[in-house]
DRENMAR-975262 format. One record per residue (C-alpha): y, z negated, x negated; residue number from 1; residue in three letters. Coordinates in Angstrom, 1 decimal. Example, Ala and Ser with C-alpha at 12.3 -4.5 7.8 and 13.67 -1.06 7.14 Angstrom:
<palos>
<north=-4.5 up=-7.8 east=-12.3 num=1 residuo=Ala> .
<north=-1.1 up=-7.1 east=-13.7 num=2 residuo=Ser> .
</palos>
This chain:
<palos>
<north=-22.3 up=4.1 east=4.3 num=1 residuo=Met> .
<north=-19.7 up=1.4 east=4.5 num=2 residuo=Asp> .
<north=-16.2 up=2.6 east=5.3 num=3 residuo=Leu> .
<north=-13.5 up=1.1 east=3.3 num=4 residuo=Gln> .
<north=-9.7 up=0.8 east=4.3 num=5 residuo=Pro> .
<north=-8.9 up=2.3 east=1.0 num=6 residuo=Tyr> .
<north=-9.7 up=5.1 east=-1.4 num=7 residuo=Arg> .
<north=-11.6 up=4.6 east=-4.6 num=8 residuo=Thr> .
<north=-8.7 up=6.0 east=-6.5 num=9 residuo=Thr> .
<north=-6.3 up=3.5 east=-4.9 num=10 residuo=Asp> .
<north=-5.0 up=0.7 east=-7.1 num=11 residuo=Pro> .
<north=-6.1 up=-2.8 east=-6.9 num=12 residuo=Glu> .
<north=-3.1 up=-3.8 east=-5.1 num=13 residuo=Thr> .
<north=-4.1 up=-1.4 east=-2.2 num=14 residuo=Ser> .
<north=-7.4 up=-2.9 east=-1.9 num=15 residuo=Arg> .
<north=-6.4 up=-6.6 east=-1.4 num=16 residuo=Gln> .
<north=-6.7 up=-7.8 east=2.1 num=17 residuo=Pro> .
<north=-3.4 up=-8.0 east=3.9 num=18 residuo=Phe> .
<north=-1.6 up=-6.7 east=0.8 num=19 residuo=Asn> .
<north=0.3 up=-4.1 east=2.7 num=20 residuo=Arg> .
<north=1.9 up=-6.7 east=5.1 num=21 residuo=Glu> .
<north=2.7 up=-8.9 east=2.2 num=22 residuo=Lys> .
<north=4.3 up=-5.9 east=0.2 num=23 residuo=Leu> .
<north=6.4 up=-5.1 east=3.3 num=24 residuo=Gln> .
<north=7.6 up=-8.5 east=3.6 num=25 residuo=Ala> .
<north=8.7 up=-8.6 east=-0.3 num=26 residuo=Val> .
<north=10.4 up=-5.1 east=0.3 num=27 residuo=Ala> .
<north=12.3 up=-6.2 east=3.5 num=28 residuo=Ile> .
<north=13.4 up=-9.3 east=1.7 num=29 residuo=Lys> .
<north=14.6 up=-7.5 east=-1.5 num=30 residuo=Ala> .
<north=16.5 up=-4.7 east=0.6 num=31 residuo=Ile> .
<north=18.2 up=-7.5 east=2.8 num=32 residuo=Ala> .
<north=19.3 up=-9.2 east=-0.4 num=33 residuo=Ser> .
<north=20.4 up=-5.9 east=-2.1 num=34 residuo=His> .
<north=21.5 up=-3.4 east=0.6 num=35 residuo=Pro> .
<north=21.7 up=0.0 east=-0.8 num=36 residuo=Gly> .
<north=18.9 up=-0.5 east=-3.3 num=37 residuo=Ile> .
<north=16.8 up=2.6 east=-4.4 num=38 residuo=Thr> .
<north=13.0 up=2.6 east=-4.6 num=39 residuo=Ala> .
<north=13.0 up=2.6 east=-8.2 num=40 residuo=Gly> .
<north=15.6 up=-0.4 east=-8.2 num=41 residuo=Glu> .
<north=13.3 up=-2.1 east=-5.7 num=42 residuo=Leu> .
<north=10.2 up=-1.6 east=-8.1 num=43 residuo=Gly> .
<north=12.4 up=-2.8 east=-11.3 num=44 residuo=Asp> .
<north=13.5 up=-5.9 east=-9.5 num=45 residuo=Met> .
<north=10.1 up=-7.0 east=-7.8 num=46 residuo=Thr> .
<north=8.0 up=-5.7 east=-10.7 num=47 residuo=Gln> .
<north=5.3 up=-4.5 east=-8.0 num=48 residuo=Val> .
<north=3.8 up=-1.1 east=-8.7 num=49 residuo=Asp> .
<north=3.7 up=1.3 east=-5.9 num=50 residuo=Gly> .
<north=6.0 up=-1.0 east=-3.6 num=51 residuo=Ile> .
<north=8.0 up=2.2 east=-2.8 num=52 residuo=Trp> .
<north=5.1 up=3.4 east=-0.7 num=53 residuo=Lys> .
<north=5.8 up=0.7 east=2.0 num=54 residuo=Arg> .
<north=9.3 up=2.1 east=2.5 num=55 residuo=Leu> .
<north=8.3 up=4.9 east=4.9 num=56 residuo=Pro> .
<north=5.9 up=2.5 east=6.9 num=57 residuo=Glu> .
<north=8.9 up=0.1 east=7.3 num=58 residuo=Leu> .
<north=11.2 up=2.9 east=8.3 num=59 residuo=Glu> .
<north=8.6 up=4.0 east=11.0 num=60 residuo=Arg> .
<north=8.7 up=0.4 east=12.3 num=61 residuo=Lys> .
<north=12.4 up=0.8 east=12.6 num=62 residuo=Gly> .
<north=13.0 up=-2.2 east=10.1 num=63 residuo=Leu> .
<north=14.9 up=-0.4 east=7.3 num=64 residuo=Ile> .
<north=17.0 up=2.9 east=7.4 num=65 residuo=Leu> .
<north=17.9 up=5.4 east=4.7 num=66 residuo=Arg> .
<north=21.3 up=5.5 east=3.4 num=67 residuo=Gly> .
<north=23.1 up=7.9 east=1.1 num=68 residuo=Asp> .
<north=21.3 up=9.2 east=-2.1 num=69 residuo=Ser> .
<north=22.5 up=8.3 east=-5.5 num=70 residuo=Arg> .
<north=21.3 up=8.4 east=-9.2 num=71 residuo=Val> .
<north=18.7 up=6.0 east=-10.1 num=72 residuo=Tyr> .
<north=19.5 up=5.0 east=-13.8 num=73 residuo=Gln> .
<north=15.7 up=4.7 east=-14.6 num=74 residuo=Gly> .
<north=15.1 up=8.5 east=-14.2 num=75 residuo=Thr> .
<north=18.5 up=10.0 east=-13.9 num=76 residuo=Gly> .
<north=17.5 up=11.5 east=-10.6 num=77 residuo=Arg> .
<north=18.8 up=11.1 east=-7.1 num=78 residuo=Tyr> .
<north=16.9 up=8.7 east=-4.9 num=79 residuo=Gln> .
<north=17.5 up=7.7 east=-1.2 num=80 residuo=Thr> .
<north=19.0 up=4.1 east=-0.8 num=81 residuo=Thr> .
<north=17.7 up=1.6 east=1.8 num=82 residuo=Trp> .
<north=19.3 up=-1.0 east=4.0 num=83 residuo=Arg> .
<north=17.7 up=-3.3 east=6.6 num=84 residuo=Val> .
<north=18.1 up=-2.1 east=10.2 num=85 residuo=Ala> .
<north=20.4 up=-4.0 east=12.3 num=86 residuo=Ser> .
<north=18.8 up=-5.4 east=15.4 num=87 residuo=Arg> .
<north=20.5 up=-5.3 east=18.7 num=88 residuo=Gln> .
<north=21.3 up=-9.0 east=19.9 num=89 residuo=Leu> .
<north=19.8 up=-10.0 east=23.2 num=90 residuo=Ser> .
<north=22.6 up=-10.9 east=25.8 num=91 residuo=Phe> .
<north=22.7 up=-12.9 east=29.0 num=92 residuo=Lys> .
<north=22.9 up=-11.2 east=32.2 num=93 residuo=Glu> .
<north=26.2 up=-12.8 east=32.8 num=94 residuo=Thr> .
<north=27.4 up=-11.2 east=29.7 num=95 residuo=Asp> .
<north=26.3 up=-7.9 east=31.0 num=96 residuo=Trp> .
<north=28.0 up=-8.4 east=34.4 num=97 residuo=Glu> .
<north=31.3 up=-9.3 east=32.7 num=98 residuo=Ala> .
<north=31.2 up=-6.2 east=30.5 num=99 residuo=Glu> .
<north=30.7 up=-3.9 east=33.5 num=100 residuo=Phe> .
<north=32.6 up=-5.6 east=36.3 num=101 residuo=Lys> .
<north=34.7 up=-2.6 east=36.9 num=102 residuo=Asp> .
<north=31.9 up=-0.1 east=37.5 num=103 residuo=Phe> .
<north=30.7 up=0.6 east=41.0 num=104 residuo=Pro> .
<north=27.6 up=-1.1 east=42.3 num=105 residuo=Lys> .
<north=24.6 up=0.9 east=43.1 num=106 residuo=Trp> .
<north=22.3 up=-0.2 east=45.9 num=107 residuo=Asn> .
</palos>
């Protein structure tokens, strides 16, 4: 018996190699371009069936965040909005020392 990385009931898009990563990249790019987009709007905009399935994966990776809910016009139901997570920028040690110059030194 050969194990497959998908179920026989999964759509063809889930069976293609590396498809998950490609769909995640498409989702992130669309969300970055349209902060506050719902899953339904994301599907409408990208024309990719099931792209909404990648959103929890991206959330677990810390790449996107849930926002408020609002009505998605396609169904008239509330859906969560999504936005790209802001990443903390790295800083130089000298910046850190300047920020905390008044704090006591621990040795």
